[in-house]
C-alpha positions, 0 to 999 in steps of 0.5 A: 304115314299116320295122322292122329286127330286130337279132340281135346286140349291139354293144358299142362306146365311145359316140363310135363309136355317134353322129355319122358312124359311126352314120349311115354304119352306118344308111346301109349298112343302108338300102342293103343293104335296098334293094339299091341301093349308091347309095341315099341318103334325100335322093335318094329324097325328091327323086325323090318330089318329081319324080313326075308326080302330086306336088302343089305342096304335096308338092314344097314339103314335100319340098324344105323337108325336104331344105333342112334338110340343105343349109343351116343354118336361120336363126332370127335375123339379127344386124345389126352397127351398130357401123360405121354412121354415126349418123342425125340427124333434124330435126323441125319442128312448126307 
């Protein structure tokens, strides 16, 4: 766990502290702290998944974490039936 102490106060409009501007600032802080100008958390997670002692369960968990940033999670699939022909059923009893 990392703890960062900020010695300054940032005063900026709300839209400058969220979204990409904020994530860029956090990423730069992480890069500075790690001493690696190419550091990215997703790359680090992938490296952990590739460790020889990583279990299959660990690898799956890590890849699921990464997948959330690559593909949108699908909670439901919508099927449009307006272009489908009707289906007729014929039942015969007896």
